[in-house]
PDB file with one MODEL, atoms N, CA, C and O in Angstrom:
MODEL        1
ATOM      1  N   UNK A   1       1.191  -1.010   0.101  1.00  0.00           N
ATOM      2  CA  UNK A   1       0.082  -0.286  -0.021  1.00  0.00           C
ATOM      3  C   UNK A   1       0.800   1.220  -0.055  1.00  0.00           C
ATOM      4  O   UNK A   1       0.282   2.240  -0.509  1.00  0.00           O
ATOM      5  N   UNK A   2       2.021   1.106   0.495  1.00  0.00           N
ATOM      6  CA  UNK A   2       2.747   2.191   0.725  1.00  0.00           C
ATOM      7  C   UNK A   2       2.798   2.290  -0.347  1.00  0.00           C
ATOM      8  O   UNK A   2       1.787   2.725  -0.899  1.00  0.00           O
ATOM      9  N   UNK A   3       3.974   1.945  -1.178  1.00  0.00           N
ATOM     10  CA  UNK A   3       4.416   1.530  -2.306  1.00  0.00           C
ATOM     11  C   UNK A   3       3.567   2.691  -3.564  1.00  0.00           C
ATOM     12  O   UNK A   3       4.062   3.706  -4.055  1.00  0.00           O
ATOM     13  N   UNK A   4       2.271   2.147  -3.808  1.00  0.00           N
ATOM     14  CA  UNK A   4       1.104   3.109  -4.408  1.00  0.00           C
ATOM     15  C   UNK A   4       1.335   4.269  -4.193  1.00  0.00           C
ATOM     16  O   UNK A   4       1.803   5.021  -5.047  1.00  0.00           O
ATOM     17  N   UNK A   5       1.031   4.626  -2.960  1.00  0.00           N
ATOM     18  CA  UNK A   5       0.466   5.773  -2.527  1.00  0.00           C
ATOM     19  C   UNK A   5       2.106   6.733  -3.140  1.00  0.00           C
ATOM     20  O   UNK A   5       1.997   7.777  -3.783  1.00  0.00           O
ATOM     21  N   UNK A   6       3.020   6.333  -2.904  1.00  0.00           N
ATOM     22  CA  UNK A   6       4.198   6.980  -3.293  1.00  0.00           C
ATOM     23  C   UNK A   6       4.238   7.245  -5.067  1.00  0.00           C
ATOM     24  O   UNK A   6       4.867   8.010  -5.797  1.00  0.00           O
ATOM     25  N   UNK A   7       3.556   6.533  -5.211  1.00  0.00           N
ATOM     26  CA  UNK A   7       3.908   6.081  -6.939  1.00  0.00           C
ATOM     27  C   UNK A   7       2.827   7.367  -7.624  1.00  0.00           C
ATOM     28  O   UNK A   7       2.977   8.246  -8.472  1.00  0.00           O
ATOM     29  N   UNK A   8       1.592   6.872  -6.657  1.00  0.00           N
ATOM     30  CA  UNK A   8       0.298   7.928  -7.161  1.00  0.00           C
ATOM     31  C   UNK A   8       0.664   9.294  -7.023  1.00  0.00           C
ATOM     32  O   UNK A   8       0.196  10.169  -7.751  1.00  0.00           O
ATOM     33  N   UNK A   9       1.776   9.585  -5.792  1.00  0.00           N
ATOM     34  CA  UNK A   9       2.027  11.134  -6.011  1.00  0.00           C
ATOM     35  C   UNK A   9       2.912  11.807  -6.340  1.00  0.00           C
ATOM     36  O   UNK A   9       3.220  12.953  -6.009  1.00  0.00           O
ATOM     37  N   UNK A  10       3.543  10.814  -7.293  1.00  0.00           N
ATOM     38  CA  UNK A  10       5.003  10.908  -8.696  1.00  0.00           C
ATOM     39  C   UNK A  10       6.182  10.822  -8.385  1.00  0.00           C
ATOM     40  O   UNK A  10       7.131  11.220  -9.059  1.00  0.00           O
ATOM     41  N   UNK A  11       6.242   9.991  -6.738  1.00  0.00           N
ATOM     42  CA  UNK A  11       7.320   9.449  -6.361  1.00  0.00           C
ATOM     43  C   UNK A  11       7.864   8.326  -7.255  1.00  0.00           C
ATOM     44  O   UNK A  11       7.436   8.099  -8.387  1.00  0.00           O
ATOM     45  N   UNK A  12       8.784   7.687  -6.687  1.00  0.00           N
ATOM     46  CA  UNK A  12       9.691   6.995  -7.429  1.00  0.00           C
ATOM     47  C   UNK A  12      10.408   6.442  -6.062  1.00  0.00           C
ATOM     48  O   UNK A  12      10.506   7.095  -5.023  1.00  0.00           O
ATOM     49  N   UNK A  13      10.884   5.120  -6.267  1.00  0.00           N
ATOM     50  CA  UNK A  13      11.996   4.562  -5.183  1.00  0.00           C
ATOM     51  C   UNK A  13      12.954   3.982  -6.174  1.00  0.00           C
ATOM     52  O   UNK A  13      12.747   3.510  -7.292  1.00  0.00           O
ATOM     53  N   UNK A  14      14.122   4.146  -5.443  1.00  0.00           N
ATOM     54  CA  UNK A  14      15.642   3.437  -5.877  1.00  0.00           C
ATOM     55  C   UNK A  14      16.012   2.444  -5.605  1.00  0.00           C
ATOM     56  O   UNK A  14      15.665   1.898  -4.557  1.00  0.00           O
ATOM     57  N   UNK A  15      16.622   2.039  -6.244  1.00  0.00           N
ATOM     58  CA  UNK A  15      17.106   0.661  -5.617  1.00  0.00           C
ATOM     59  C   UNK A  15      18.224   1.879  -3.995  1.00  0.00           C
ATOM     60  O   UNK A  15      18.524   3.069  -4.091  1.00  0.00           O
ATOM     61  N   UNK A  16      18.487   1.042  -2.926  1.00  0.00           N
ATOM     62  CA  UNK A  16      19.493   1.831  -2.018  1.00  0.00           C
ATOM     63  C   UNK A  16      21.079   1.296  -1.898  1.00  0.00           C
ATOM     64  O   UNK A  16      21.963   1.830  -1.228  1.00  0.00           O
ATOM     65  N   UNK A  17      21.195   0.108  -2.720  1.00  0.00           N
ATOM     66  CA  UNK A  17      22.401  -0.304  -2.965  1.00  0.00           C
ATOM     67  C   UNK A  17      23.322   0.988  -4.346  1.00  0.00           C
ATOM     68  O   UNK A  17      24.262   1.716  -4.028  1.00  0.00           O
ATOM     69  N   UNK A  18      22.833   0.941  -5.486  1.00  0.00           N
ATOM     70  CA  UNK A  18      23.041   0.983  -6.520  1.00  0.00           C
ATOM     71  C   UNK A  18      22.642   2.487  -7.137  1.00  0.00           C
ATOM     72  O   UNK A  18      23.215   3.124  -8.021  1.00  0.00           O
ATOM     73  N   UNK A  19      21.162   2.909  -6.164  1.00  0.00           N
ATOM     74  CA  UNK A  19      20.568   4.207  -6.621  1.00  0.00           C
ATOM     75  C   UNK A  19      20.986   4.182  -8.196  1.00  0.00           C
ATOM     76  O   UNK A  19      21.955   4.755  -8.693  1.00  0.00           O
ATOM     77  N   UNK A  20      19.848   3.238  -8.970  1.00  0.00           N
ATOM     78  CA  UNK A  20      20.109   3.842 -10.411  1.00  0.00           C
ATOM     79  C   UNK A  20      18.673   3.368 -10.953  1.00  0.00           C
ATOM     80  O   UNK A  20      17.946   3.969 -11.743  1.00  0.00           O
ATOM     81  N   UNK A  21      18.339   1.474  -9.984  1.00  0.00           N
ATOM     82  CA  UNK A  21      17.218   0.557 -10.676  1.00  0.00           C
ATOM     83  C   UNK A  21      15.739   1.140  -9.483  1.00  0.00           C
ATOM     84  O   UNK A  21      15.633   1.006  -8.264  1.00  0.00           O
ATOM     85  N   UNK A  22      14.721   1.838 -10.572  1.00  0.00           N
ATOM     86  CA  UNK A  22      13.477   2.319  -9.943  1.00  0.00           C
ATOM     87  C   UNK A  22      12.708   0.932  -9.970  1.00  0.00           C
ATOM     88  O   UNK A  22      12.321   0.244 -10.915  1.00  0.00           O
ATOM     89  N   UNK A  23      12.609   0.732  -8.304  1.00  0.00           N
ATOM     90  CA  UNK A  23      12.287  -0.753  -7.435  1.00  0.00           C
ATOM     91  C   UNK A  23      11.197  -0.615  -8.338  1.00  0.00           C
ATOM     92  O   UNK A  23      11.201   0.247  -9.217  1.00  0.00           O
ATOM     93  N   UNK A  24       9.874  -1.755  -8.095  1.00  0.00           N
ATOM     94  CA  UNK A  24       9.032  -2.123  -8.670  1.00  0.00           C
ATOM     95  C   UNK A  24       8.283  -3.048  -7.585  1.00  0.00           C
ATOM     96  O   UNK A  24       8.879  -3.643  -6.688  1.00  0.00           O
ATOM     97  N   UNK A  25       6.797  -3.087  -7.807  1.00  0.00           N
ATOM     98  CA  UNK A  25       5.520  -2.957  -5.983  1.00  0.00           C
ATOM     99  C   UNK A  25       6.609  -4.579  -5.384  1.00  0.00           C
ATOM    100  O   UNK A  25       6.573  -5.063  -4.253  1.00  0.00           O
ATOM    101  N   UNK A  26       7.159  -4.900  -6.147  1.00  0.00           N
ATOM    102  CA  UNK A  26       7.901  -6.574  -5.566  1.00  0.00           C
ATOM    103  C   UNK A  26       8.797  -6.512  -4.943  1.00  0.00           C
ATOM    104  O   UNK A  26       8.893  -6.802  -3.750  1.00  0.00           O
ATOM    105  N   UNK A  27       9.795  -6.026  -5.824  1.00  0.00           N
ATOM    106  CA  UNK A  27      11.373  -5.786  -5.215  1.00  0.00           C
ATOM    107  C   UNK A  27      10.852  -4.444  -3.779  1.00  0.00           C
ATOM    108  O   UNK A  27      11.426  -4.612  -2.703  1.00  0.00           O
ATOM    109  N   UNK A  28      10.127  -3.591  -3.843  1.00  0.00           N
ATOM    110  CA  UNK A  28      10.046  -2.683  -3.347  1.00  0.00           C
ATOM    111  C   UNK A  28       9.394  -3.885  -1.783  1.00  0.00           C
ATOM    112  O   UNK A  28      10.208  -4.128  -0.893  1.00  0.00           O
ATOM    113  N   UNK A  29       8.468  -4.267  -1.724  1.00  0.00           N
ATOM    114  CA  UNK A  29       7.898  -5.223  -0.460  1.00  0.00           C
ATOM    115  C   UNK A  29       8.867  -6.241  -0.402  1.00  0.00           C
ATOM    116  O   UNK A  29       9.308  -6.664   0.666  1.00  0.00           O
ATOM    117  N   UNK A  30       9.364  -6.823  -1.974  1.00  0.00           N
ATOM    118  CA  UNK A  30      10.209  -8.482  -1.055  1.00  0.00           C
ATOM    119  C   UNK A  30      11.717  -7.635  -1.029  1.00  0.00           C
ATOM    120  O   UNK A  30      11.673  -6.900  -0.042  1.00  0.00           O
ATOM    121  N   UNK A  31      12.368  -7.553  -1.384  1.00  0.00           N
ATOM    122  CA  UNK A  31      13.746  -7.362  -1.688  1.00  0.00           C
ATOM    123  C   UNK A  31      14.264  -6.034  -0.286  1.00  0.00           C
ATOM    124  O   UNK A  31      15.317  -5.396  -0.249  1.00  0.00           O
ATOM    125  N   UNK A  32      13.396  -5.995   0.453  1.00  0.00           N
ATOM    126  CA  UNK A  32      13.389  -5.315   1.809  1.00  0.00           C
ATOM    127  C   UNK A  32      14.319  -5.228   3.356  1.00  0.00           C
ATOM    128  O   UNK A  32      13.475  -5.240   4.252  1.00  0.00           O
ATOM    129  N   UNK A  33      15.518  -5.159   3.868  1.00  0.00           N
ATOM    130  CA  UNK A  33      15.864  -5.528   4.764  1.00  0.00           C
ATOM    131  C   UNK A  33      15.757  -4.590   5.777  1.00  0.00           C
ATOM    132  O   UNK A  33      16.031  -3.391   5.745  1.00  0.00           O
ATOM    133  N   UNK A  34      15.154  -5.544   7.041  1.00  0.00           N
ATOM    134  CA  UNK A  34      14.197  -4.996   7.752  1.00  0.00           C
ATOM    135  C   UNK A  34      15.236  -4.338   9.243  1.00  0.00           C
ATOM    136  O   UNK A  34      14.949  -3.691  10.250  1.00  0.00           O
ATOM    137  N   UNK A  35      17.027  -5.163   8.457  1.00  0.00           N
ATOM    138  CA  UNK A  35      17.823  -4.606   9.837  1.00  0.00           C
ATOM    139  C   UNK A  35      17.866  -3.289   9.660  1.00  0.00           C
ATOM    140  O   UNK A  35      17.470  -2.655  10.638  1.00  0.00           O
ATOM    141  N   UNK A  36      18.256  -2.583   8.627  1.00  0.00           N
ATOM    142  CA  UNK A  36      19.003  -0.784   7.995  1.00  0.00           C
ATOM    143  C   UNK A  36      17.763  -0.920   7.093  1.00  0.00           C
ATOM    144  O   UNK A  36      18.240  -0.606   6.003  1.00  0.00           O
ATOM    145  N   UNK A  37      16.432  -1.201   6.872  1.00  0.00           N
ATOM    146  CA  UNK A  37      15.080  -0.044   6.339  1.00  0.00           C
ATOM    147  C   UNK A  37      15.529  -0.091   4.879  1.00  0.00           C
ATOM    148  O   UNK A  37      14.678   0.040   4.000  1.00  0.00           O
ATOM    149  N   UNK A  38      16.812  -0.269   4.570  1.00  0.00           N
ATOM    150  CA  UNK A  38      17.288  -0.648   2.968  1.00  0.00           C
ATOM    151  C   UNK A  38      16.085  -1.775   2.310  1.00  0.00           C
ATOM    152  O   UNK A  38      15.559  -2.797   2.749  1.00  0.00           O
ATOM    153  N   UNK A  39      15.948  -0.815   0.739  1.00  0.00           N
ATOM    154  CA  UNK A  39      14.834  -1.675   0.157  1.00  0.00           C
ATOM    155  C   UNK A  39      16.255  -1.506  -1.960  1.00  0.00           C
ATOM    156  O   UNK A  39      16.849  -0.635  -2.596  1.00  0.00           O
ATOM    157  N   UNK A  40      15.932  -3.358  -2.040  1.00  0.00           N
ATOM    158  CA  UNK A  40      17.007  -3.258  -3.048  1.00  0.00           C
ATOM    159  C   UNK A  40      16.633  -3.660  -4.525  1.00  0.00           C
ATOM    160  O   UNK A  40      15.782  -4.546  -4.604  1.00  0.00           O
ATOM    161  N   UNK A  41      17.108  -3.177  -5.662  1.00  0.00           N
ATOM    162  CA  UNK A  41      16.606  -3.860  -6.778  1.00  0.00           C
ATOM    163  C   UNK A  41      17.203  -6.043  -6.686  1.00  0.00           C
ATOM    164  O   UNK A  41      17.969  -6.685  -5.968  1.00  0.00           O
ATOM    165  N   UNK A  42      16.192  -6.406  -7.968  1.00  0.00           N
ATOM    166  CA  UNK A  42      16.380  -8.150  -8.039  1.00  0.00           C
ATOM    167  C   UNK A  42      17.656  -8.110  -7.720  1.00  0.00           C
ATOM    168  O   UNK A  42      17.851  -8.196  -6.508  1.00  0.00           O
ATOM    169  N   UNK A  43      18.849  -7.985  -8.557  1.00  0.00           N
ATOM    170  CA  UNK A  43      20.158  -8.078  -9.023  1.00  0.00           C
ATOM    171  C   UNK A  43      21.015  -7.496  -7.719  1.00  0.00           C
ATOM    172  O   UNK A  43      21.775  -8.175  -7.029  1.00  0.00           O
ATOM    173  N   UNK A  44      20.711  -6.057  -7.536  1.00  0.00           N
ATOM    174  CA  UNK A  44      21.014  -5.840  -6.001  1.00  0.00           C
ATOM    175  C   UNK A  44      21.050  -6.987  -4.708  1.00  0.00           C
ATOM    176  O   UNK A  44      21.940  -7.185  -3.881  1.00  0.00           O
ATOM    177  N   UNK A  45      19.656  -7.684  -4.888  1.00  0.00           N
ATOM    178  CA  UNK A  45      19.375  -8.516  -3.397  1.00  0.00           C
ATOM    179  C   UNK A  45      20.290  -9.616  -3.895  1.00  0.00           C
ATOM    180  O   UNK A  45      21.270  -9.767  -3.166  1.00  0.00           O
ATOM    181  N   UNK A  46      20.225 -10.536  -5.089  1.00  0.00           N
ATOM    182  CA  UNK A  46      21.328 -11.283  -5.586  1.00  0.00           C
ATOM    183  C   UNK A  46      22.196 -11.123  -4.789  1.00  0.00           C
ATOM    184  O   UNK A  46      22.520 -11.986  -3.973  1.00  0.00           O
ATOM    185  N   UNK A  47      22.725  -9.985  -4.886  1.00  0.00           N
ATOM    186  CA  UNK A  47      24.421  -9.878  -4.860  1.00  0.00           C
ATOM    187  C   UNK A  47      24.500  -9.673  -3.423  1.00  0.00           C
ATOM    188  O   UNK A  47      25.589 -10.126  -3.070  1.00  0.00           O
ATOM    189  N   UNK A  48      23.864  -9.206  -2.426  1.00  0.00           N
ATOM    190  CA  UNK A  48      23.991  -8.895  -1.326  1.00  0.00           C
ATOM    191  C   UNK A  48      23.708 -10.393  -0.979  1.00  0.00           C
ATOM    192  O   UNK A  48      24.867 -10.806  -0.960  1.00  0.00           O
ATOM    193  N   UNK A  49      22.938 -11.461  -0.695  1.00  0.00           N
ATOM    194  CA  UNK A  49      22.189 -12.389  -0.139  1.00  0.00           C
ATOM    195  C   UNK A  49      23.581 -13.465  -1.052  1.00  0.00           C
ATOM    196  O   UNK A  49      23.642 -13.641  -2.269  1.00  0.00           O
ATOM    197  N   UNK A  50      24.517 -14.007  -0.027  1.00  0.00           N
ATOM    198  CA  UNK A  50      25.131 -14.940  -0.493  1.00  0.00           C
ATOM    199  C   UNK A  50      24.273 -16.866  -0.879  1.00  0.00           C
ATOM    200  O   UNK A  50      23.251 -17.436  -0.495  1.00  0.00           O
ATOM    201  N   UNK A  51      25.346 -17.198  -1.737  1.00  0.00           N
ATOM    202  CA  UNK A  51      24.105 -18.065  -2.193  1.00  0.00           C
ATOM    203  C   UNK A  51      25.037 -19.632  -2.008  1.00  0.00           C
ATOM    204  O   UNK A  51      26.024 -19.558  -2.740  1.00  0.00           O
ATOM    205  N   UNK A  52      25.004 -20.714  -1.406  1.00  0.00           N
ATOM    206  CA  UNK A  52      25.759 -21.732  -0.588  1.00  0.00           C
ATOM    207  C   UNK A  52      25.119 -23.330  -1.522  1.00  0.00           C
ATOM    208  O   UNK A  52      23.951 -23.662  -1.722  1.00  0.00           O
ATOM    209  N   UNK A  53      26.216 -23.933  -1.868  1.00  0.00           N
ATOM    210  CA  UNK A  53      25.328 -25.328  -2.460  1.00  0.00           C
ATOM    211  C   UNK A  53      26.132 -26.643  -1.892  1.00  0.00           C
ATOM    212  O   UNK A  53      27.247 -26.583  -1.373  1.00  0.00           O
ATOM    213  N   UNK A  54      25.578 -27.509  -2.031  1.00  0.00           N
ATOM    214  CA  UNK A  54      26.807 -28.992  -1.710  1.00  0.00           C
ATOM    215  C   UNK A  54      26.004 -29.271  -2.813  1.00  0.00           C
ATOM    216  O   UNK A  54      24.820 -29.153  -3.130  1.00  0.00           O
ATOM    217  N   UNK A  55      27.698 -29.936  -3.591  1.00  0.00           N
ATOM    218  CA  UNK A  55      27.050 -31.108  -4.407  1.00  0.00           C
ATOM    219  C   UNK A  55      26.757 -32.680  -3.905  1.00  0.00           C
ATOM    220  O   UNK A  55      27.696 -33.317  -3.426  1.00  0.00           O
ATOM    221  N   UNK A  56      25.369 -33.318  -4.032  1.00  0.00           N
ATOM    222  CA  UNK A  56      24.846 -34.980  -4.137  1.00  0.00           C
ATOM    223  C   UNK A  56      25.676 -35.696  -3.796  1.00  0.00           C
ATOM    224  O   UNK A  56      25.810 -36.441  -2.826  1.00  0.00           O
ATOM    225  N   UNK A  57      26.731 -35.260  -5.323  1.00  0.00           N
ATOM    226  CA  UNK A  57      27.607 -36.778  -6.016  1.00  0.00           C
ATOM    227  C   UNK A  57      29.098 -36.394  -5.241  1.00  0.00           C
ATOM    228  O   UNK A  57      29.644 -37.369  -4.725  1.00  0.00           O
ATOM    229  N   UNK A  58      29.602 -35.463  -5.145  1.00  0.00           N
ATOM    230  CA  UNK A  58      30.820 -35.358  -4.525  1.00  0.00           C
ATOM    231  C   UNK A  58      30.851 -35.136  -2.852  1.00  0.00           C
ATOM    232  O   UNK A  58      31.754 -35.598  -2.154  1.00  0.00           O
ATOM    233  N   UNK A  59      29.855 -34.450  -2.387  1.00  0.00           N
ATOM    234  CA  UNK A  59      29.942 -33.303  -1.416  1.00  0.00           C
ATOM    235  C   UNK A  59      30.536 -32.378  -0.974  1.00  0.00           C
ATOM    236  O   UNK A  59      30.639 -31.911   0.160  1.00  0.00           O
ATOM    237  N   UNK A  60      31.205 -31.944  -2.572  1.00  0.00           N
ATOM    238  CA  UNK A  60      32.103 -30.414  -2.278  1.00  0.00           C
ATOM    239  C   UNK A  60      30.868 -29.807  -2.286  1.00  0.00           C
ATOM    240  O   UNK A  60      29.795 -30.035  -2.845  1.00  0.00           O
ATOM    241  N   UNK A  61      31.535 -28.485  -1.077  1.00  0.00           N
ATOM    242  CA  UNK A  61      30.532 -27.155  -0.809  1.00  0.00           C
ATOM    243  C   UNK A  61      30.734 -25.908  -0.785  1.00  0.00           C
ATOM    244  O   UNK A  61      31.831 -25.595  -0.322  1.00  0.00           O
ATOM    245  N   UNK A  62      29.948 -24.914  -1.179  1.00  0.00           N
ATOM    246  CA  UNK A  62      30.860 -23.665  -0.929  1.00  0.00           C
ATOM    247  C   UNK A  62      30.129 -22.545  -0.727  1.00  0.00           C
ATOM    248  O   UNK A  62      29.518 -22.473   0.339  1.00  0.00           O
ATOM    249  N   UNK A  63      30.045 -21.639  -1.512  1.00  0.00           N
ATOM    250  CA  UNK A  63      29.508 -20.618  -1.518  1.00  0.00           C
ATOM    251  C   UNK A  63      29.793 -19.611  -2.789  1.00  0.00           C
ATOM    252  O   UNK A  63      30.967 -19.549  -3.156  1.00  0.00           O
ATOM    253  N   UNK A  64      28.558 -18.600  -3.683  1.00  0.00           N
ATOM    254  CA  UNK A  64      28.908 -18.173  -5.314  1.00  0.00           C
ATOM    255  C   UNK A  64      27.826 -17.008  -4.451  1.00  0.00           C
ATOM    256  O   UNK A  64      26.829 -17.001  -3.729  1.00  0.00           O
ATOM    257  N   UNK A  65      29.052 -15.850  -5.259  1.00  0.00           N
ATOM    258  CA  UNK A  65      27.871 -14.594  -4.692  1.00  0.00           C
ATOM    259  C   UNK A  65      27.758 -14.224  -6.099  1.00  0.00           C
ATOM    260  O   UNK A  65      28.883 -14.317  -6.589  1.00  0.00           O
ATOM    261  N   UNK A  66      26.637 -13.727  -7.239  1.00  0.00           N
ATOM    262  CA  UNK A  66      26.149 -13.045  -8.192  1.00  0.00           C
ATOM    263  C   UNK A  66      25.138 -12.684  -8.408  1.00  0.00           C
ATOM    264  O   UNK A  66      24.278 -13.359  -7.841  1.00  0.00           O
ATOM    265  N   UNK A  67      24.625 -11.573  -9.225  1.00  0.00           N
ATOM    266  CA  UNK A  67      23.844 -10.307  -9.606  1.00  0.00           C
ATOM    267  C   UNK A  67      22.748 -11.459  -9.999  1.00  0.00           C
ATOM    268  O   UNK A  67      21.746 -11.526  -9.288  1.00  0.00           O
ATOM    269  N   UNK A  68      22.899 -12.437 -11.176  1.00  0.00           N
ATOM    270  CA  UNK A  68      21.863 -13.315 -11.184  1.00  0.00           C
ATOM    271  C   UNK A  68      22.273 -14.567 -11.159  1.00  0.00           C
ATOM    272  O   UNK A  68      23.341 -15.094 -11.471  1.00  0.00           O
ATOM    273  N   UNK A  69      20.828 -15.150 -10.560  1.00  0.00           N
ATOM    274  CA  UNK A  69      20.455 -16.833 -10.317  1.00  0.00           C
ATOM    275  C   UNK A  69      21.345 -17.616 -11.132  1.00  0.00           C
ATOM    276  O   UNK A  69      20.423 -17.806 -11.924  1.00  0.00           O
ATOM    277  N   UNK A  70      22.507 -18.378 -11.772  1.00  0.00           N
ATOM    278  CA  UNK A  70      22.280 -19.014 -12.817  1.00  0.00           C
ATOM    279  C   UNK A  70      22.930 -20.798 -12.167  1.00  0.00           C
ATOM    280  O   UNK A  70      23.656 -21.145 -11.236  1.00  0.00           O
ATOM    281  N   UNK A  71      22.482 -21.231 -12.823  1.00  0.00           N
ATOM    282  CA  UNK A  71      22.929 -22.780 -12.193  1.00  0.00           C
ATOM    283  C   UNK A  71      24.373 -22.875 -12.942  1.00  0.00           C
ATOM    284  O   UNK A  71      24.754 -22.491 -14.048  1.00  0.00           O
ATOM    285  N   UNK A  72      24.983 -23.520 -11.912  1.00  0.00           N
ATOM    286  CA  UNK A  72      27.022 -23.554 -11.768  1.00  0.00           C
ATOM    287  C   UNK A  72      27.101 -25.164 -11.133  1.00  0.00           C
ATOM    288  O   UNK A  72      26.494 -25.744 -10.233  1.00  0.00           O
ATOM    289  N   UNK A  73      28.350 -25.617 -12.248  1.00  0.00           N
ATOM    290  CA  UNK A  73      28.824 -26.615 -12.117  1.00  0.00           C
ATOM    291  C   UNK A  73      30.250 -26.790 -11.195  1.00  0.00           C
ATOM    292  O   UNK A  73      31.170 -26.029 -10.895  1.00  0.00           O
ATOM    293  N   UNK A  74      29.877 -28.415 -10.872  1.00  0.00           N
ATOM    294  CA  UNK A  74      30.934 -28.554  -9.959  1.00  0.00           C
ATOM    295  C   UNK A  74      31.628 -29.109 -10.399  1.00  0.00           C
ATOM    296  O   UNK A  74      31.040 -29.710 -11.298  1.00  0.00           O
ATOM    297  N   UNK A  75      33.183 -29.518 -10.395  1.00  0.00           N
ATOM    298  CA  UNK A  75      34.281 -29.327 -10.300  1.00  0.00           C
ATOM    299  C   UNK A  75      33.774 -31.219 -10.929  1.00  0.00           C
ATOM    300  O   UNK A  75      34.013 -31.378 -12.126  1.00  0.00           O
ATOM    301  N   UNK A  76      33.276 -32.228 -10.342  1.00  0.00           N
ATOM    302  CA  UNK A  76      33.335 -33.130 -10.741  1.00  0.00           C
ATOM    303  C   UNK A  76      31.671 -33.564 -11.973  1.00  0.00           C
ATOM    304  O   UNK A  76      31.070 -34.601 -12.253  1.00  0.00           O
ATOM    305  N   UNK A  77      31.498 -31.785 -12.444  1.00  0.00           N
ATOM    306  CA  UNK A  77      30.913 -31.844 -13.237  1.00  0.00           C
ATOM    307  C   UNK A  77      29.075 -31.825 -13.441  1.00  0.00           C
ATOM    308  O   UNK A  77      28.214 -31.702 -14.312  1.00  0.00           O
ATOM    309  N   UNK A  78      29.221 -32.019 -12.119  1.00  0.00           N
ATOM    310  CA  UNK A  78      27.607 -31.637 -11.687  1.00  0.00           C
ATOM    311  C   UNK A  78      26.863 -30.399 -11.614  1.00  0.00           C
ATOM    312  O   UNK A  78      27.399 -29.510 -10.952  1.00  0.00           O
ATOM    313  N   UNK A  79      25.738 -30.142 -12.149  1.00  0.00           N
ATOM    314  CA  UNK A  79      25.332 -29.473 -12.199  1.00  0.00           C
ATOM    315  C   UNK A  79      24.528 -28.612 -10.701  1.00  0.00           C
ATOM    316  O   UNK A  79      23.347 -28.950 -10.616  1.00  0.00           O
ATOM    317  N   UNK A  80      24.912 -27.735  -9.719  1.00  0.00           N
ATOM    318  CA  UNK A  80      24.783 -27.611  -8.732  1.00  0.00           C
ATOM    319  C   UNK A  80      23.562 -26.542  -8.760  1.00  0.00           C
ATOM    320  O   UNK A  80      23.676 -25.817  -9.749  1.00  0.00           O
ATOM    321  N   UNK A  81      22.270 -26.184  -7.859  1.00  0.00           N
ATOM    322  CA  UNK A  81      21.459 -25.126  -7.987  1.00  0.00           C
ATOM    323  C   UNK A  81      21.681 -24.302  -6.479  1.00  0.00           C
ATOM    324  O   UNK A  81      21.698 -24.954  -5.436  1.00  0.00           O
ATOM    325  N   UNK A  82      21.795 -23.287  -6.479  1.00  0.00           N
ATOM    326  CA  UNK A  82      22.491 -22.467  -5.675  1.00  0.00           C
ATOM    327  C   UNK A  82      21.179 -22.002  -4.571  1.00  0.00           C
ATOM    328  O   UNK A  82      20.107 -21.688  -5.088  1.00  0.00           O
ATOM    329  N   UNK A  83      21.281 -21.980  -3.424  1.00  0.00           N
ATOM    330  CA  UNK A  83      20.181 -21.880  -2.362  1.00  0.00           C
ATOM    331  C   UNK A  83      21.049 -20.608  -1.205  1.00  0.00           C
ATOM    332  O   UNK A  83      20.490 -20.227  -0.177  1.00  0.00           O
TER     333      UNK A  83
ENDMDL
END
């Protein structure tokens, strides 16, 4: 509701990290950090949240940071899902 009140008044909301991307309603409501009150575009939110993985075939685990969620390949050749 708060998002649309601002939009109807002619305001728009920018990402608090990149200060470039205009936030959609989904981003405004869903990518909100309650600790500091910042709101992020999807690409910045994906970068901020460190993704973890564990290969079910070989047990290799680790983390990955990226602006886009893409499948990764493990050293053993398996495709990994980032969480």
